N, C-alpha and C positions, 0 to 999 in steps of 0.2 A: 504400427505407425511410428515413424521417426519423430524425434523431438521437433524438428523443423516443420514437419507436416502437421503435427499437433498445434504448434504455434500459429501456423497459417490458418488452419481451420478455426481455431479459437478466435483469432482476431477477425476473421471473415464473418463469424457468427455474432459479432459484437452488436449489430443493430438491434436485435431482439424486438422486432416490431410485431411479430406474430407469436402465438403460442408454440408453434413448431420451432421457430428460431430460439425462443427461450429454452425449450426442452433440449435442443441441440447444444446450446451454450452450456447449460448445466451438466449435460452428459460429459462434455469435454473437460469441464472444470473437475468433475467428480473423478475422472480417470486419474488425476494426479494427487488425489487425497492420499496422504500418507507417504508420498514420495516426492516432496517438493525440494528441488535442487535450486541453486541460484538462478539458472536459466528459467526454470518453471516459475519461480517467484517473480522475476522481472516480467515475464510474459503475463502472468495473472494481474500484476499491477498495471500493466499497459491497458487493461480493459476498463479501468476506472475513468469515467467521464462525468460531466455535470448533467448529462441527459438522463431522463427518468429510466430506471433500470428494472422496474416492476419487481423489486426485491431480489434479483439475481445476484447482485454484488455481495449480499450478505453471505451467500454460500462461498463466494470467493474469499471473503474474510475468514470464514471458518476453515477453509483449506489452508490458507496462509497461517492461521493460528497454530496449525499442526506442524508447521515447518520448524526446523532447528532455529533457535533464537538468533544466532548470528546471521543465518541466511535471511530471515525475515527482516531483521533490523537493517542489514546492508541494503536489501532491495528497496525497502520503503524510503530510506534516506536517499538512495540514488534517484528515485522517482519523485521525491518531494518538490524539487524546483518546478517540474511540469505540473504536478498535482496542484500546487498553490495557484497556478494560473488557470488551469483547465478544469479542475474539480476541487475547489477550495474546501467544500464540506467534507469530501473524502480525505483530503489532506489532514483535516482536523481529527476525523474519526480514527484514521490509521495511526497517526502520531499520538493521539490521546490514548489509544490502546497500548502503545509502547511505553508511554509515560506511566500508565497505571500498572502494567504487568512486567515490563522489562527495562526499568529505568537505568539500572547499572550497566546493562549491555548497551543501551542507547547512549549513555555518557561515554562509554569506552569507544564506541564507533564514531561519535561526534568529535571526539578528541583527535581522531585521525582523518576526519572527513575533509574534502576539498572546500575551497572558499565558497563556491556556488551552493553547496549543500548547507554550510553553516549560515549563509545568508538566507536561504529558504527557511531554516529553523527560526532565525531572528524575525523574519516576516510573520511566521506563525505565532511566535511569542508576542508580537506586537498587537495581536488580535485580543481585545479585552475578553471576548466571549470564550476564547480558547483557555486563557489563563484562569478564568472563573470556573470553567468546567473541570480543569485539570490543574489544581493549585501546585502540584509537584513540578509542573513544567517550568516554573520560575527558576528551579535549580539548574536548568539547562543553559541559562544565559552565560555562565562562565565558560562553557564549552564551545560557544559560538563566536568567540572573538579571535 
């Protein structure tokens, strides 16, 4: 299966309304475990929505966690503006994980990020709950201006 076919099938299976759809989604996610490229990371992140996911997104998080740090950080930062609006809890979870485990890489990438991405991080930092859960996040403010 080509990368484009995989992407199309993964995004098409995103509804996950039946056990069969959930299983198909998880099989497609699992195919990329251990071989996450920037394209794969962006595609996996595109599956995050606010709709209930019956626990399937946790497997996506696990697969993303196995990606090279720069791939993971870049992809999450690129998706952050969308995630803040469409799936704010996932924005907090994904960025919180970066804050806890990849803070130096996150700062390095934020320093080079575009204005929309830096604004998205400022929005996240304005959430009291996020800063309480991830106190190290406050150190990102200097990289967002």
